[in-house]
Every structure is written in structure tokens, then in C-alpha cells.
C-alpha positions, 0 to 999 in steps of 0.5 A, spaced: 834 618 584 830 621 591 823 622 591 819 628 594 812 630 595 810 637 593 812 641 599 819 638 599 820 639 592 818 647 593 822 647 599 828 644 595 827 650 589 828 655 595 834 652 597 837 651 590 836 658 588 837 662 595 844 658 595 846 661 588 843 668 588 844 672 595 839 677 592 833 672 593 829 673 600 823 669 602 818 672 607 811 672 609 806 670 615 810 664 619 815 663 613 821 664 618 822 660 624 816 656 623 817 654 616 810 656 613 803 653 615 805 647 610 812 647 612 814 649 605 820 654 607 822 649 613 829 650 615 831 656 610 831 661 616 836 657 619 840 656 613 840 663 610 839 667 616 834 672 618 835 677 613 834 672 607 828 668 610 823 672 615 816 673 618 812 678 616 806 682 619 799 679 618 798 684 612 798 681 605 798 688 602 804 690 606 807 684 604 806 685 597 808 692 597 814 691 601 816 686 595 815 691 590 820 696 593 825 690 594 824 688 587 825 695 584 831 696 588 835 690 585 833 684 590 829 678 588 823 677 593 819 670 593 813 672 598 808 667 601 801 668 601 799 663 607 792 661 603 790 664 596 783 666 600 788 671 603 791 674 597 785 680 596 788 685 601 794 685 596 790 685 590 791 692 589 798 692 589 799 686 585 795 689 579 797 696 580 804 696 581 807 689 580 804 687 574 804 694 571 812 696 573 815 694 566 810 697 562 809 704 566 817 705 566 818 703 558 822 697 561 827 701 565 824 697 571 822 690 572 819 686 577 823 680 579 818 677 584 814 670 585 808 670 589 807 663 592 800 661 595 797 654 596 790 654 593 784 650 592 779 645 596 779 638 598 782 639 605 775 641 608 778 648 609 771 651 608 769 658 604 775 661 607 781 656 605 779 653 599 778 658 593 781 658 586 782 665 584 787 664 578 782 667 573 783 674 577 790 674 575 790 671 568 786 677 567 791 682 569 796 684 563 803 683 566 803 677 570 805 670 569 801 665 572 803 658 574 800 652 577 804 645 578 801 638 579 807 634 581 813 635 585 818 634 579 814 640 576 813 644 582 821 644 583 822 646 576 817 651 575 818 654 581 826 655 579 824 658 573 819 663 576 824 665 581 829 666 575 824 670 571 825 677 570 818 678 571 812 677 576 810 670 577 804 668 581 805 661 583 799 657 586 800 651 589 794 646 589 794 644 597 790 638 596 796 634 592 802 637 597 803 630 600 800 625 594 796 625 588 788 625 588 784 622 583 777 625 586 775 619 590 775 622 597 773 615 600 779 611 598 786 611 602 791 617 601 796 615 596 803 618 597 807 621 592 813 616 593 809 611 588 808 616 583 814 617 577 813 624 578 816 624 585 823 623 583 826 630 583 833 631 581 838 634 586 840 641 584 838 646 579 833 644 573 828 648 570 821 646 567 820 652 562 814 657 563 809 656 557 810 649 556 804 644 557 805 637 558 801 631 554 801 627 560 796 621 557 796 621 549 789 619 546 785 620 540 778 621 541 778 626 546 782 632 549 782 634 556 785 640 559 786 641 566 791 643 571 793 642 578 789 637 582 784 636 576 790 633 572 790 627 577 782 627 577 782 627 569 787 622 568 783 617 573 776 619 570 778 617 563 781 611 565 775 609 569 771 610 563 775 607 558 776 613 554 782 614 549 783 621 551 789 625 551 790 629 557 794 635 557 797 638 564 797 646 562 802 647 568 802 655 566 796 659 564 800 665 562 803 664 558 799 659 555 801 653 550 796 654 545 800 650 540 800 644 544 792 645 545 791 646 538 795 640 535 791 635 540 784 638 539 785 638 531 787 631 532 781 628 537 775 633 534 773 633 542 775 637 548 773 637 555 776 643 560 776 642 567 777 646 573 776 646 580 774 654 580 767 657 580 764 656 573 762 663 571 768 667 568 773 662 570 779 660 566 776 654 563 771 659 559 777 663 556 780 656 554 773 654 551 773 661 547 780 660 544 778 653 542 772 655 539 776 661 535 782 656 533 779 649 532 772 651 530 772 647 523 775 641 527 770 640 532 765 634 532 762 637 538 761 643 543 767 644 548 765 641 554 766 644 561 767 641 568 767 646 574 765 648 581 759 651 583 757 659 583 757 659 590 762 659 596 766 653 597 761 649 602 764 646 608 758 641 609 758 639 601 765 639 599 765 633 595 759 635 591 762 642 590 768 638 588 768 636 580 769 629 582 768 622 579 761 622 578 761 629 575 767 627 570 763 621 568 757 625 566 761 630 562 765 625 559 759 621 556 756 628 554 762 630 550 763 623 547 755 623 545 754 630 542 
């Protein structure tokens, strides 16, 4: 089976869906001739033409607004916001139009569109190229929020998102575009080719939205993570010799609460990991849900590891990033309580 990195898998998902459905159009800043700043749309314009893959002006509000009109009239736009940090000019359109259209028309109109965007830090992008704004979108009723952690999932989840009749915000952790990352920034970069999840089947397949994956079974602790932090969590529990069950959420909305409950009720302890800032992050919602659903099974308070409540600092990237040292401290605390 061929191996792919995450960029290649996302590109392949575009090709498979565009070949199958002529109503799918792809656009955004530099996604056409250039193929996107990370090359996720490379070759699509040449293969499918300028009417189906094209560049947009530098106006995120305009990109999302144009996609709203397209989706309302029967097309299936897949738009790229070049960095998640740039998504805020389009936030009003996403909240007021994209997320509300099915509800405000009593189901007469849907919004079959996907908003793709690279997110997260770990590449020295500083405060304007490293943000993790996923919690802002999980808070908005009417949106689905997806964050893959492997090439296999990236392709399957993106195809499922494109085929979904409702709008999906698809965040791509750019730190792991080219390989998994265990949090040790001072070690050589590992390519995806040596990881089992880099085996990506040709053609069409989907990974269902709303279904988490138990990527490491265990009995003593449940670790919830998504995106880059899945790999950081896996490395941390192995390095610290903890029999932890690591769950890759894959989709934040809809959330696979059944898998989470089953695991936490088995282990009695839980640690939630996110790269985003701490206050009002999605980890806070997960902690609340676990307290509500699993309180009488818990043997210790639910732990949380996150970024700081600051802009992403360029000079202190690896202090801000929830890496091995902070993971070790959090694991020891939740196991000792």
C-alpha cells in the first residue's frame, strides 16, 4: 500500500472527491496555480481547470461569503484559509451565515461546504501563524469541527467532511504535515513513511465523523488528545511507563462521548491535552463532560495540559508548547492524586 504524508493525503482526498463530483470547487489564497502555501492543493488546477480550482483575493470574509452563495445554489465549495490565524475576518460569515443556514430556513437550504485551515504551532510561526482557535468553532451550533492526526485519517475524514451535507471546519495540524511529532524538538524529524498510519489506500474511503480512535489501550489512566498532541501524549506515557489509554478524538463536534465514558469509567483517571491557550479551551469542555458523566468513577480530579494564556511566543516556542516536561508533570500529578 502506498505511503503518504498528511499533505499528500489531503491532496488525494481533494482529487478523489473532485473526480467523482463536478459540483465540488476548491479556492482560497494561492491554492490554484501555486497549489497552496503548504502544497495541499498542488496540481488540482492543472487537472480540473481554473473554474474548479482557483485563487481568491486576500479577503477571508470574501472567501467565506462567496462559498456561502455557492453552497446555497448547489455547489460544494472546499475553501482554504491559509493559516487559522487569518480566519477571524471570515468569522462573522461562518457564525452568522454558514452555521445558521439550515436552521433559519427550516432545513430548506443546507451548507455543504468545508473550511480547511492549517493550525497550531511548533514551526516557529510566532503569534500570527501558530494559533489554535478550535474552541471558537465548537461553541457555534451548526458547525462540525474535525482535526486529524495521521495521513490515513486526514484523507478519510476530509472525504467524509466534503460529502457531509452540513458545514465542516477542518483544522490541519501543520506541525505534523510531514511527520509525527513526539514533542522532543531537539531530536531528528521523523517522516510519516515509518508510521503505520501513513499507509493511505488509493481511491475512495471515509473515516466517519464523530468517532474517536483508541490509539493506545490501557487500564490506569485515560488521556484525551487531538491533532499534534496525540503523538506527544503517546510518547509521554511510554517514556513515563504509565499504562494509559490514549484516545484520539479526531472530531470535536460531533464528539464521541461514548468512547470517552467507557474509557474513563474503566481507568478512573483522566488527563486532557490541548495545545491551545488554557482559558475556555476545548479541554475545559471535556473536563466538564467527564465530571458530569463519570464523576462517581473518578479516583482523582481530571487533569489538564495546555498552552499559556498568552499569544504564541516566538522566542519561547518550546516552553509554551505542552512538551515532554509539562506532560511528565501532569501525568505524575493525576496518577498521585
